[in-house]
N, CA, C and O atoms as a printed pandas DataFrame, in Angstrom:
     atom_number atom_name residue_name chain_id  residue_number  x_coord  y_coord  z_coord
0              1         N          MET        A               1    0.683   -1.243    0.079
1              2        CA          MET        A               1    0.099   -0.029    0.295
2              3         C          MET        A               1    0.562    0.785   -0.109
3              4         O          MET        A               1    1.707    0.754    0.343
4              5         N          SER        A               2    0.405    2.018   -1.044
5              6        CA          SER        A               2    1.527    3.351   -0.856
6              7         C          SER        A               2    1.158    4.616    0.141
7              8         O          SER        A               2    0.064    5.025   -0.245
8              9         N          LYS        A               3    1.599    5.386    1.231
9             10        CA          LYS        A               3    1.979    5.856    1.372
10            11         C          LYS        A               3    0.911    7.351    0.969
11            12         O          LYS        A               3    1.148    7.650   -0.202
12            13         N          PRO        A               4   -0.085    8.265    1.557
13            14        CA          PRO        A               4   -0.336    9.230    0.733
14            15         C          PRO        A               4    0.075   10.565   -0.033
15            16         O          PRO        A               4   -0.237   11.342   -0.934
16            17         N          TRP        A               5    1.295   10.183    1.288
17            18        CA          TRP        A               5    2.349   11.237    0.906
18            19         C          TRP        A               5    2.984   11.551   -0.021
19            20         O          TRP        A               5    3.207   12.548   -0.707
20            21         N          ALA        A               6    3.466    9.736    0.105
21            22        CA          ALA        A               6    4.448    9.640   -1.546
22            23         C          ALA        A               6    4.443   10.197   -2.614
23            24         O          ALA        A               6    3.338   10.164   -3.155
24            25         N          LEU        A               7    5.331   10.783   -3.245
25            26        CA          LEU        A               7    4.422   11.456   -4.496
26            27         C          LEU        A               7    5.449   11.212   -5.875
27            28         O          LEU        A               7    6.582   11.557   -5.540
28            29         N          LYS        A               8    5.433   10.800   -7.108
29            30        CA          LYS        A               8    6.201   10.522   -8.562
30            31         C          LYS        A               8    6.206   11.919   -8.888
31            32         O          LYS        A               8    5.104   12.174   -9.375
32            33         N          LEU        A               9    6.584   12.455   -8.867
33            34        CA          LEU        A               9    7.220   13.546  -10.450
34            35         C          LEU        A               9    7.457   13.253  -11.533
35            36         O          LEU        A               9    8.481   12.611  -11.768
36            37         N          ALA        A              10    6.590   13.629  -12.543
37            38        CA          ALA        A              10    7.488   13.462  -14.139
38            39         C          ALA        A              10    8.052   15.027  -13.899
39            40         O          ALA        A              10    7.388   15.807  -13.216
40            41         N          ILE        A              11    9.335   15.433  -14.516
41            42        CA          ILE        A              11    9.470   16.275  -14.242
42            43         C          ILE        A              11   10.395   16.644  -15.687
43            44         O          ILE        A              11   11.400   15.938  -15.779
44            45         N          ASP        A              12   10.227   17.500  -16.659
45            46        CA          ASP        A              12   10.829   18.044  -18.135
46            47         C          ASP        A              12   12.461   18.683  -17.362
47            48         O          ASP        A              12   12.420   19.900  -17.179
48            49         N          PHE        A              13   13.417   18.197  -17.050
49            50        CA          PHE        A              13   14.434   18.933  -16.777
50            51         C          PHE        A              13   14.888   20.275  -17.765
51            52         O          PHE        A              13   15.554   21.249  -17.413
52            53         N          SER        A              14   14.302   19.990  -19.110
53            54        CA          SER        A              14   14.675   20.844  -19.959
54            55         C          SER        A              14   14.296   22.535  -19.658
55            56         O          SER        A              14   14.894   23.476  -20.180
56            57         N          GLU        A              15   13.106   22.649  -18.643
57            58        CA          GLU        A              15   12.287   23.423  -17.769
58            59         C          GLU        A              15   12.880   23.861  -17.041
59            60         O          GLU        A              15   12.639   25.056  -16.874
60            61         N          ILE        A              16   14.142   23.177  -16.038
61            62        CA          ILE        A              16   14.133   23.426  -14.634
62            63         C          ILE        A              16   15.507   25.089  -15.280
63            64         O          ILE        A              16   16.370   25.168  -16.155
64            65         N          LYS        A              17   15.096   25.816  -14.491
65            66        CA          LYS        A              17   16.398   27.122  -14.299
66            67         C          LYS        A              17   16.895   26.802  -13.320
67            68         O          LYS        A              17   18.066   26.508  -13.560
68            69         N          HIS        A              18   16.683   26.700  -12.413
69            70        CA          HIS        A              18   17.427   26.964  -10.754
70            71         C          HIS        A              18   17.027   25.501   -9.820
71            72         O          HIS        A              18   15.845   25.228   -9.613
72            73         N          ILE        A              19   17.710   24.967   -9.504
73            74        CA          ILE        A              19   17.518   23.740   -8.315
74            75         C          ILE        A              19   18.663   24.684   -7.120
75            76         O          ILE        A              19   19.727   25.294   -7.225
76            77         N          CYS        A              20   17.725   24.360   -6.052
77            78        CA          CYS        A              20   18.326   24.552   -4.436
78            79         C          CYS        A              20   18.290   23.547   -3.832
79            80         O          CYS        A              20   17.335   22.799   -4.043
80            81         N          TRP        A              21   19.459   23.107   -2.723
81            82        CA          TRP        A              21   19.092   22.453   -1.857
82            83         C          TRP        A              21   19.585   22.682   -0.548
83            84         O          TRP        A              21   20.807   22.827   -0.584
84            85         N          VAL        A              22   19.184   22.758    0.423
85            86        CA          VAL        A              22   18.647   23.109    1.496
86            87         C          VAL        A              22   18.790   22.160    2.980
87            88         O          VAL        A              22   17.772   21.568    3.339
88            89         N          GLY        A              23   20.149   22.015    3.891
89            90        CA          GLY        A              23   19.845   20.934    4.737
90            91         C          GLY        A              23   18.919   21.509    6.073
91            92         O          GLY        A              23   18.993   22.594    6.651
92            93         N          ASP        A              24   18.045   20.366    6.314
93            94        CA          ASP        A              24   17.686   20.922    7.930
94            95         C          ASP        A              24   17.677   19.674    8.433
95            96         O          ASP        A              24   17.901   18.583    7.909
96            97         N          SER        A              25   17.216   20.183   10.159
97            98        CA          SER        A              25   17.126   18.538   10.483
98            99         C          SER        A              25   16.316   17.120   10.806
99           100         O          SER        A              25   16.495   16.134   11.521
100          101         N          ALA        A              26   15.230   17.641    9.772
101          102        CA          ALA        A              26   14.733   16.944    9.343
102          103         C          ALA        A              26   14.914   16.215    8.062
103          104         O          ALA        A              26   13.998   15.452    7.757
104          105         N          GLY        A              27   15.776   16.295    7.378
105          106        CA          GLY        A              27   16.834   15.965    5.898
106          107         C          GLY        A              27   17.013   16.725    5.243
107          108         O          GLY        A              27   17.353   17.850    5.610
108          109         N          TRP        A              28   16.817   16.320    3.826
109          110        CA          TRP        A              28   17.028   17.492    3.006
110          111         C          TRP        A              28   16.041   18.111    2.349
111          112         O          TRP        A              28   14.975   17.534    2.568
112          113         N          VAL        A              29   15.900   19.271    1.457
113          114        CA          VAL        A              29   14.672   19.867    1.570
114          115         C          VAL        A              29   15.517   20.271   -0.068
115          116         O          VAL        A              29   16.730   20.247   -0.274
116          117         N          HIS        A              30   14.439   20.617   -1.034
117          118        CA          HIS        A              30   14.506   20.585   -2.721
118          119         C          HIS        A              30   13.605   21.535   -3.072
119          120         O          HIS        A              30   12.391   21.350   -2.984
120          121         N          ALA        A              31   14.220   22.775   -3.557
121          122        CA          ALA        A              31   13.566   23.452   -3.890
122          123         C          ALA        A              31   13.855   23.153   -5.466
123          124         O          ALA        A              31   14.964   22.780   -5.846
124          125         N          VAL        A              32   12.429   23.410   -6.605
125          126        CA          VAL        A              32   13.005   23.489   -7.804
126          127         C          VAL        A              32   12.225   24.557   -8.873
127          128         O          VAL        A              32   11.011   24.424   -9.028
128          129         N          ALA        A              33   12.708   25.256   -9.353
129          130        CA          ALA        A              33   12.019   26.801  -10.149
130          131         C          ALA        A              33   12.258   26.201  -11.294
131          132         O          ALA        A              33   13.311   25.749  -11.745
132          133         N          GLU        A              34   10.674   26.250  -11.936
133          134        CA          GLU        A              34   10.746   26.387  -13.156
134          135         C          GLU        A              34   10.982   27.377  -14.013
135          136         O          GLU        A              34   10.617   28.323  -13.315
136          137         N          ARG        A              35   11.353   27.882  -15.096
137          138        CA          ARG        A              35   11.293   29.056  -15.825
138          139         C          ARG        A              35   10.404   29.258  -16.168
139          140         O          ARG        A              35    9.577   28.582  -16.779
140          141         N          GLY        A              36   10.439   31.054  -15.543
141          142        CA          GLY        A              36    9.555   31.418  -15.869
142          143         C          GLY        A              36    8.455   32.083  -16.862
143          144         O          GLY        A              36    9.298   31.689  -17.668
144          145         N          ARG        A              37    7.703   32.528  -17.406
145          146        CA          ARG        A              37    7.034   32.199  -17.945
146          147         C          ARG        A              37    6.833   34.206  -18.347
147          148         O          ARG        A              37    6.625   35.044  -17.470
148          149         N          ASN        A              38    6.927   34.415  -19.363
149          150        CA          ASN        A              38    7.063   36.301  -19.620
150          151         C          ASN        A              38    5.437   36.543  -20.399
151          152         O          ASN        A              38    5.368   37.385  -21.294
152          153         N          ASP        A              39    4.405   35.900  -20.067
153          154        CA          ASP        A              39    3.163   36.255  -21.545
154          155         C          ASP        A              39    2.271   36.815  -20.409
155          156         O          ASP        A              39    1.054   36.856  -20.590
156          157         N          THR        A              40    2.795   37.232  -19.293
157          158        CA          THR        A              40    1.414   38.083  -18.276
158          159         C          THR        A              40    2.342   39.382  -17.755
159          160         O          THR        A              40    3.510   39.477  -17.378
160          161         N          MET        A              41    1.243   40.330  -17.922
161          162        CA          MET        A              41    1.906   42.149  -17.420
162          163         C          MET        A              41    1.572   41.902  -15.866
163          164         O          MET        A              41    0.842   41.010  -15.435
164          165         N          LEU        A              42    2.133   42.698  -15.248
165          166        CA          LEU        A              42    2.043   43.476  -14.070
166          167         C          LEU        A              42    0.351   44.381  -14.111
167          168         O          LEU        A              42   -0.077   45.038  -15.059
168          169         N          ASN        A              43   -0.256   44.167  -12.947
169          170        CA          ASN        A              43   -1.285   45.122  -12.944
170          171         C          ASN        A              43   -0.716   46.416  -11.890
171          172         O          ASN        A              43    0.447   46.491  -11.494
172          173         N          ALA        A              44   -1.497   47.114  -11.644
173          174        CA          ALA        A              44   -1.136   48.230  -10.943
174          175         C          ALA        A              44   -0.886   47.922   -9.346
175          176         O          ALA        A              44    0.009   48.473   -8.705
176          177         N          ASP        A              45   -1.728   47.043   -8.844
177          178        CA          ASP        A              45   -1.260   46.709   -7.710
178          179         C          ASP        A              45    0.323   46.089   -7.532
179          180         O          ASP        A              45    1.205   46.679   -6.907
180          181         N          GLU        A              46    0.499   44.718   -8.243
181          182        CA          GLU        A              46    1.245   44.385   -8.603
182          183         C          GLU        A              46    2.351   44.934   -8.864
183          184         O          GLU        A              46    3.388   44.387   -8.490
184          185         N          LEU        A              47    2.385   46.376   -9.703
185          186        CA          LEU        A              47    3.261   46.984   -9.636
186          187         C          LEU        A              47    3.693   48.046   -8.595
187          188         O          LEU        A              47    4.713   48.711   -8.778
188          189         N          GLU        A              48    3.070   48.170   -7.727
189          190        CA          GLU        A              48    3.182   49.402   -6.242
190          191         C          GLU        A              48    3.813   47.888   -5.253
191          192         O          GLU        A              48    4.890   47.897   -4.657
192          193         N          ARG        A              49    2.960   46.828   -5.284
193          194        CA          ARG        A              49    3.310   45.749   -4.207
194          195         C          ARG        A              49    5.096   45.166   -4.719
195          196         O          ARG        A              49    5.738   44.373   -4.030
196          197         N          TYR        A              50    5.488   45.627   -5.716
197          198        CA          TYR        A              50    6.975   44.671   -6.613
198          199         C          TYR        A              50    7.548   45.864   -6.172
199          200         O          TYR        A              50    8.733   45.597   -5.974
200          201         N          ALA        A              51    7.341   47.040   -5.913
201          202        CA          ALA        A              51    7.885   48.242   -6.787
202          203         C          ALA        A              51    9.770   48.343   -6.650
203          204         O          ALA        A              51   10.513   48.973   -7.403
204          205         N          ARG        A              52   10.189   47.452   -5.368
205          206        CA          ARG        A              52   11.041   47.872   -4.368
206          207         C          ARG        A              52   11.934   46.511   -5.395
207          208         O          ARG        A              52   13.117   46.498   -5.056
208          209         N          SER        A              53   11.721   45.757   -6.174
209          210        CA          SER        A              53   12.110   44.679   -6.814
210          211         C          SER        A              53   12.327   44.905   -8.261
211          212         O          SER        A              53   13.213   44.481   -9.003
212          213         N          ILE        A              54   11.158   45.788   -8.520
213          214        CA          ILE        A              54   11.221   46.461  -10.016
214          215         C          ILE        A              54   12.420   47.466  -10.784
215          216         O          ILE        A              54   12.937   47.608  -11.892
216          217         N          VAL        A              55   12.489   48.129   -9.214
217          218        CA          VAL        A              55   13.960   49.052   -9.385
218          219         C          VAL        A              55   14.886   49.112   -9.543
219          220         O          VAL        A              55   15.644   50.013   -9.904
220          221         N          LEU        A              56   15.058   47.371   -9.097
221          222        CA          LEU        A              56   16.334   46.714   -9.249
222          223         C          LEU        A              56   17.082   46.275  -10.632
223          224         O          LEU        A              56   16.332   45.690  -11.413
224          225         N          ARG        A              57   18.076   46.407  -10.959
225          226        CA          ARG        A              57   18.617   46.318  -12.507
226          227         C          ARG        A              57   18.170   45.031  -12.759
227          228         O          ARG        A              57   17.349   44.647  -13.593
228          229         N          GLU        A              58   19.078   44.150  -11.595
229          230        CA          GLU        A              58   18.940   42.552  -11.660
230          231         C          GLU        A              58   17.642   42.026  -12.032
231          232         O          GLU        A              58   17.525   41.043  -12.763
232          233         N          VAL        A              59   16.394   42.844  -11.403
233          234        CA          VAL        A              59   14.874   42.440  -11.606
234          235         C          VAL        A              59   14.258   42.882  -12.380
235          236         O          VAL        A              59   13.669   42.251  -13.258
236          237         N          GLY        A              60   14.258   44.085  -12.221
237          238        CA          GLY        A              60   13.041   44.830  -13.356
238          239         C          GLY        A              60   11.785   44.181  -13.088
239          240         O          GLY        A              60   11.287   43.339  -12.340
240          241         N          ALA        A              61   11.464   45.043  -14.146
241          242        CA          ALA        A              61    9.624   44.288  -14.247
242          243         C          ALA        A              61    9.922   42.947  -14.960
243          244         O          ALA        A              61    9.413   41.950  -14.449
244          245         N          PRO        A              62   10.739   42.773  -16.160
245          246        CA          PRO        A              62   11.143   41.562  -17.387
246          247         C          PRO        A              62   10.712   40.023  -15.835
247          248         O          PRO        A              62    9.898   39.109  -15.705
248          249         N          GLY        A              63   11.931   40.647  -14.982
249          250        CA          GLY        A              63   12.033   39.668  -13.650
250          251         C          GLY        A              63   10.987   39.256  -13.115
251          252         O          GLY        A              63   10.637   38.083  -12.986
252          253         N          GLN        A              64   10.276   40.497  -12.679
253          254        CA          GLN        A              64    8.871   40.452  -11.810
254          255         C          GLN        A              64    8.126   39.318  -12.444
255          256         O          GLN        A              64    8.102   38.122  -12.153
256          257         N          THR        A              65    7.557   39.966  -13.338
257          258        CA          THR        A              65    7.227   39.277  -14.536
258          259         C          THR        A              65    7.197   37.393  -14.586
259          260         O          THR        A              65    6.274   36.602  -14.394
260          261         N          ALA        A              66    8.600   37.196  -14.919
261          262        CA          ALA        A              66    9.087   35.146  -14.731
262          263         C          ALA        A              66    8.941   34.588  -13.520
263          264         O          ALA        A              66    8.794   33.371  -13.408
264          265         N          LEU        A              67    8.967   35.506  -12.353
265          266        CA          LEU        A              67    8.805   35.332  -10.958
266          267         C          LEU        A              67    7.067   34.550  -10.964
267          268         O          LEU        A              67    6.533   33.477  -10.684
268          269         N          GLN        A              68    6.762   35.718  -11.407
269          270        CA          GLN        A              68    5.238   35.302  -11.343
270          271         C          GLN        A              68    4.753   34.602  -12.367
271          272         O          GLN        A              68    3.576   34.862  -12.617
272          273         N          GLY        A              69    5.435   33.525  -13.279
273          274        CA          GLY        A              69    5.294   32.776  -14.090
274          275         C          GLY        A              69    5.871   31.512  -13.297
275          276         O          GLY        A              69    5.277   30.469  -13.572
276          277         N          ALA        A              70    6.867   31.400  -12.407
277          278        CA          ALA        A              70    7.469   30.224  -12.120
278          279         C          ALA        A              70    6.567   29.718  -11.293
279          280         O          ALA        A              70    5.635   30.267  -10.706
280          281         N          LYS        A              71    7.060   28.231  -11.306
281          282        CA          LYS        A              71    6.642   27.109  -10.296
282          283         C          LYS        A              71    7.427   26.851   -9.130
283          284         O          LYS        A              71    8.494   27.127   -9.679
284          285         N          VAL        A              72    7.809   26.508   -7.827
285          286        CA          VAL        A              72    8.505   26.099   -7.540
286          287         C          VAL        A              72    7.783   24.750   -6.125
287          288         O          VAL        A              72    6.665   24.750   -5.607
288          289         N          LEU        A              73    8.497   24.158   -5.980
289          290        CA          LEU        A              73    8.297   22.712   -5.700
290          291         C          LEU        A              73    9.201   22.958   -3.971
291          292         O          LEU        A              73   10.429   22.933   -4.055
292          293         N          VAL        A              74    8.544   23.196   -2.401
293          294        CA          VAL        A              74    9.352   22.624   -1.890
294          295         C          VAL        A              74    9.157   21.481   -1.170
295          296         O          VAL        A              74    8.054   20.950   -1.037
296          297         N          LEU        A              75   10.439   20.972   -0.578
297          298        CA          LEU        A              75   10.143   19.395   -0.100
298          299         C          LEU        A              75   10.211   20.137    1.440
299          300         O          LEU        A              75   11.028   20.970    1.832
300          301         N          GLY        A              76    9.171   19.591    2.098
301          302        CA          GLY        A              76    9.456   19.860    3.662
302          303         C          GLY        A              76    8.651   21.376    4.123
303          304         O          GLY        A              76    9.012   22.288    3.380
304          305         N          ALA        A              77    7.756   21.766    5.072
305          306        CA          ALA        A              77    7.283   22.520    5.288
306          307         C          ALA        A              77    7.722   23.138    7.319
307          308         O          ALA        A              77    6.992   23.594    8.199
308          309         N          GLY        A              78    9.453   22.767    7.271
309          310        CA          GLY        A              78    9.427   22.876    8.613
310          311         C          GLY        A              78   10.531   24.004    8.747
311          312         O          GLY        A              78   10.482   24.919    7.924
312          313         N          GLY        A              79   11.517   24.018    9.708
313          314        CA          GLY        A              79   12.418   24.710   10.596
314          315         C          GLY        A              79   12.806   25.896    9.234
315          316         O          GLY        A              79   12.477   27.082    9.202
316          317         N          LEU        A              80   13.643   25.082    8.127
317          318        CA          LEU        A              80   14.463   25.972    7.510
318          319         C          LEU        A              80   13.310   26.412    6.061
319          320         O          LEU        A              80   13.453   27.465    5.440
320          321         N          CYS        A              81   12.175   25.345    5.716
321          322        CA          CYS        A              81   11.443   26.070    4.636
322          323         C          CYS        A              81   10.086   26.503    4.667
323          324         O          CYS        A              81    9.440   26.516    3.620
324          325         N          ALA        A              82    9.564   26.870    5.781
325          326        CA          ALA        A              82    8.528   27.176    6.565
326          327         C          ALA        A              82    8.986   29.127    6.347
327          328         O          ALA        A              82    8.126   29.907    5.941
328          329         N          PRO        A              83   10.018   29.468    6.600
329          330        CA          PRO        A              83   10.334   31.313    6.627
330          331         C          PRO        A              83   10.705   30.969    4.915
331          332         O          PRO        A              83   10.174   31.736    4.112
332          333         N          ALA        A              84   11.193   30.351    4.603
333          334        CA          ALA        A              84   11.706   30.067    2.313
334          335         C          ALA        A              84    9.888   30.414    2.204
335          336         O          ALA        A              84    9.424   31.480    1.800
336          337         N          LEU        A              85    9.209   29.414    2.600
337          338        CA          LEU        A              85    7.810   29.294    1.696
338          339         C          LEU        A              85    7.246   30.989    1.777
339          340         O          LEU        A              85    6.817   31.689    0.860
340          341         N          MET        A              86    7.415   31.287    3.091
341          342        CA          MET        A              86    6.838   32.912    2.780
342          343         C          MET        A              86    7.680   33.668    2.742
343          344         O          MET        A              86    7.352   34.667    3.382
344          345         N          TYR        A              87    8.833   33.766    2.236
345          346        CA          TYR        A              87    9.766   34.791    1.552
346          347         C          TYR        A              87    9.268   34.221    0.122
347          348         O          TYR        A              87    8.486   35.075   -0.295
348          349         N          LEU        A              88    9.348   33.313   -0.695
349          350        CA          LEU        A              88    8.949   32.855   -2.031
350          351         C          LEU        A              88    7.621   33.764   -2.395
351          352         O          LEU        A              88    7.601   34.635   -3.266
352          353         N          ALA        A              89    6.450   33.361   -1.499
353          354        CA          ALA        A              89    5.032   34.030   -1.704
354          355         C          ALA        A              89    5.784   35.536   -2.127
355          356         O          ALA        A              89    6.130   35.973   -3.224
356          357         N          ALA        A              90    5.868   36.101   -0.771
357          358        CA          ALA        A              90    6.332   37.500   -0.669
358          359         C          ALA        A              90    6.906   38.183   -2.123
359          360         O          ALA        A              90    6.684   39.280   -2.636
360          361         N          ALA        A              91    7.923   36.784   -2.641
361          362        CA          ALA        A              91    8.263   37.435   -3.866
362          363         C          ALA        A              91    7.887   37.678   -5.078
363          364         O          ALA        A              91    8.208   38.400   -6.022
364          365         N          GLY        A              92    6.805   36.560   -4.698
365          366        CA          GLY        A              92    5.613   36.779   -6.011
366          367         C          GLY        A              92    5.855   35.452   -6.960
367          368         O          GLY        A              92    5.618   35.271   -8.154
368          369         N          ILE        A              93    6.322   34.750   -6.130
369          370        CA          ILE        A              93    6.427   33.606   -6.869
370          371         C          ILE        A              93    4.572   32.652   -7.452
371          372         O          ILE        A              93    3.643   32.463   -6.667
372          373         N          GLY        A              94    4.568   32.267   -8.879
373          374        CA          GLY        A              94    2.908   32.469   -9.028
374          375         C          GLY        A              94    2.387   30.726   -8.804
375          376         O          GLY        A              94    1.263   30.307   -9.079
376          377         N          THR        A              95    3.404   29.994   -8.303
377          378        CA          THR        A              95    3.012   28.499   -7.738
378          379         C          THR        A              95    3.858   28.011   -7.097
379          380         O          THR        A              95    5.038   27.835   -7.401
380          381         N          LEU        A              96    3.042   27.629   -5.688
381          382        CA          LEU        A              96    3.815   26.884   -4.761
382          383         C          LEU        A              96    3.542   25.909   -4.755
383          384         O          LEU        A              96    2.376   25.662   -5.064
384          385         N          GLY        A              97    4.744   24.437   -4.292
385          386        CA          GLY        A              97    4.217   23.894   -4.144
386          387         C          GLY        A              97    4.646   22.920   -2.673
387          388         O          GLY        A              97    5.867   22.882   -2.524
388          389         N          VAL        A              98    4.097   22.381   -1.921
389          390        CA          VAL        A              98    4.795   21.759   -0.494
390          391         C          VAL        A              98    4.628   20.106   -0.882
391          392         O          VAL        A              98    3.952   19.663   -1.811
392          393         N          VAL        A              99    5.378   19.378    0.025
393          394        CA          VAL        A              99    5.336   18.292   -0.051
394          395         C          VAL        A              99    5.474   18.013    1.364
395          396         O          VAL        A              99    6.055   19.093    1.474
396          397         N          ASP        A             100    5.478   17.549    2.588
397          398        CA          ASP        A             100    5.784   17.241    3.661
398          399         C          ASP        A             100    4.484   15.988    4.355
399          400         O          ASP        A             100    3.258   16.035    4.260
400          401         N          ASP        A             101    4.995   15.392    4.747
401          402        CA          ASP        A             101    3.771   14.441    5.610
402          403         C          ASP        A             101    3.757   14.479    7.108
403          404         O          ASP        A             101    3.345   13.518    7.758
404          405         N          ASP        A             102    4.223   15.627    7.687
405          406        CA          ASP        A             102    4.156   15.597    9.025
406          407         C          ASP        A             102    3.041   16.615    9.603
407          408         O          ASP        A             102    2.649   17.566    8.927
408          409         N          THR        A             103    2.473   16.293   11.141
409          410        CA          THR        A             103    1.387   17.050   11.354
410          411         C          THR        A             103    2.119   18.548   12.556
411          412         O          THR        A             103    2.779   18.344   13.575
412          413         N          VAL        A             104    1.784   19.722   12.083
413          414        CA          VAL        A             104    1.908   20.933   13.417
414          415         C          VAL        A             104    1.772   20.076   14.474
415          416         O          VAL        A             104    0.941   19.240   14.832
416          417         N          SER        A             105    3.154   20.650   15.008
417          418        CA          SER        A             105    3.122   20.120   17.006
418          419         C          SER        A             105    3.625   21.459   17.494
419          420         O          SER        A             105    4.192   22.386   16.915
420          421         N          LEU        A             106    3.157   21.228   19.008
421          422        CA          LEU        A             106    3.144   22.837   19.478
422          423         C          LEU        A             106    5.091   23.592   19.748
423          424         O          LEU        A             106    5.515   24.736   19.907
424          425         N          SER        A             107    5.790   22.168   19.672
425          426        CA          SER        A             107    6.929   22.593   19.712
426          427         C          SER        A             107    7.645   23.048   18.631
427          428         O          SER        A             107    8.743   23.604   18.604
428          429         N          ASN        A             108    6.744   22.688   17.566
429          430        CA          ASN        A             108    7.130   23.558   15.916
430          431         C          ASN        A             108    7.311   25.177   15.992
431          432         O          ASN        A             108    8.152   25.857   15.403
432          433         N          LEU        A             109    6.302   25.594   16.866
433          434        CA          LEU        A             109    5.454   27.703   16.460
434          435         C          LEU        A             109    6.994   28.213   16.544
435          436         O          LEU        A             109    7.311   28.910   15.580
436          437         N          GLN        A             110    8.019   27.999   17.516
437          438        CA          GLN        A             110    8.984   28.479   17.737
438          439         C          GLN        A             110    9.903   28.919   16.663
439          440         O          GLN        A             110   10.532   29.956   16.875
440          441         N          ARG        A             111   10.028   28.485   15.881
441          442        CA          ARG        A             111   11.120   28.251   14.762
442          443         C          ARG        A             111   10.000   28.038   13.359
443          444         O          ARG        A             111   10.314   28.659   12.344
444          445         N          GLN        A             112    8.964   27.339   13.320
445          446        CA          GLN        A             112    8.607   27.015   12.178
446          447         C          GLN        A             112    7.272   27.934   11.710
447          448         O          GLN        A             112    6.069   27.698   11.596
448          449         N          VAL        A             113    7.942   28.847   11.548
449          450        CA          VAL        A             113    7.182   30.463   11.639
450          451         C          VAL        A             113    5.573   30.284   10.711
451          452         O          VAL        A             113    4.573   30.768   11.242
452          453         N          ILE        A             114    5.501   29.912    9.993
453          454        CA          ILE        A             114    4.382   29.881    8.876
454          455         C          ILE        A             114    3.218   28.924    9.685
455          456         O          ILE        A             114    2.112   28.814    9.156
456          457         N          HIS        A             115    3.434   28.385   10.697
457          458        CA          HIS        A             115    2.342   27.565   11.470
458          459         C          HIS        A             115    2.222   28.517   12.527
459          460         O          HIS        A             115    3.062   29.364   12.827
460          461         N          ALA        A             116    0.688   28.240   13.280
461          462        CA          ALA        A             116    0.592   28.734   14.306
462          463         C          ALA        A             116   -0.423   28.486   15.194
463          464         O          ALA        A             116   -1.242   27.730   14.672
464          465         N          THR        A             117   -0.863   28.946   16.844
465          466        CA          THR        A             117   -1.532   27.517   17.775
466          467         C          THR        A             117   -2.598   27.012   16.819
467          468         O          THR        A             117   -2.553   25.834   16.468
468          469         N          PRO        A             118   -3.646   27.894   16.331
469          470        CA          PRO        A             118   -4.659   26.917   15.969
470          471         C          PRO        A             118   -4.356   25.534   14.666
471          472         O          PRO        A             118   -5.191   24.703   14.308
472          473         N          ASP        A             119   -3.259   25.633   14.293
473          474        CA          ASP        A             119   -2.979   24.555   13.651
474          475         C          ASP        A             119   -1.932   23.204   13.876
475          476         O          ASP        A             119   -1.283   22.461   13.140
476          477         N          VAL        A             120   -2.172   23.352   15.337
477          478        CA          VAL        A             120   -1.276   22.112   15.995
478          479         C          VAL        A             120   -2.329   20.979   15.643
479          480         O          VAL        A             120   -3.551   21.128   15.683
480          481         N          GLY        A             121   -1.675   19.860   15.305
481          482        CA          GLY        A             121   -2.715   18.575   14.705
482          483         C          GLY        A             121   -2.550   18.460   12.885
483          484         O          GLY        A             121   -2.288   17.645   12.000
484          485         N          ALA        A             122   -2.832   19.577   13.049
485          486        CA          ALA        A             122   -3.150   20.240   11.228
486          487         C          ALA        A             122   -1.936   19.418   10.586
487          488         O          ALA        A             122   -0.798   19.416   11.055
488          489         N          LEU        A             123   -2.552   18.359    8.854
489          490        CA          LEU        A             123   -0.929   18.317    8.100
490          491         C          LEU        A             123    0.415   20.351    7.866
491          492         O          LEU        A             123    0.225   21.539    7.606
492          493         N          LYS        A             124    1.280   19.660    8.112
493          494        CA          LYS        A             124    2.193   21.111    8.051
494          495         C          LYS        A             124    1.610   21.126    6.422
495          496         O          LYS        A             124    0.970   22.166    6.266
496          497         N          THR        A             125    1.628   20.501    5.477
497          498        CA          THR        A             125    0.653   21.245    4.021
498          499         C          THR        A             125   -0.243   22.016    4.038
499          500         O          THR        A             125   -0.300   23.106    3.469
500          501         N          ASP        A             126   -1.241   21.364    4.885
501          502        CA          ASP        A             126   -2.639   22.572    5.104
502          503         C          ASP        A             126   -2.224   23.615    5.713
503          504         O          ASP        A             126   -2.516   24.694    5.198
504          505         N          SER        A             127   -1.475   23.611    6.904
505          506        CA          SER        A             127   -1.463   24.837    7.499
506          507         C          SER        A             127   -0.816   25.989    6.780
507          508         O          SER        A             127   -1.079   27.169    7.015
508          509         N          ALA        A             128    0.278   25.450    5.651
509          510        CA          ALA        A             128    1.445   25.845    5.111
510          511         C          ALA        A             128    0.458   26.602    3.722
511          512         O          ALA        A             128    0.675   27.755    3.350
512          513         N          ALA        A             129   -0.275   25.993    3.295
513          514        CA          ALA        A             129   -1.667   26.547    2.308
514          515         C          ALA        A             129   -2.626   27.788    2.700
515          516         O          ALA        A             129   -3.150   28.553    1.891
516          517         N          ALA        A             130   -2.759   27.835    4.239
517          518        CA          ALA        A             130   -3.670   28.605    4.691
518          519         C          ALA        A             130   -3.148   29.697    4.121
519          520         O          ALA        A             130   -3.696   30.790    4.265
């Protein structure tokens, strides 16, 4: 019988732009960002929200638009991944996926900042999505 959290992923590696490995106490975390799409425009609210990134020569409007079209899969929603998920969302990543088979416990809350007291007992993936 397969475990409900076990996934088989079919990834077209020609579409992968960045792969980042980060270690934490629960094991290895794997974040994959697919090549961003430049077929969308930023609306007025997005221009205001991401203004500090857009003025950077290294990012600009094309870079922010690429982030909006990017897909990132994060394996884990624990100590290192919880803040990473928050920063990825704040940066404007278009699609975030989270894989974690653990539940939130009270002892997680002082370091896993994406979870809160009402989330204790919930799957970390559900808590992270909220």
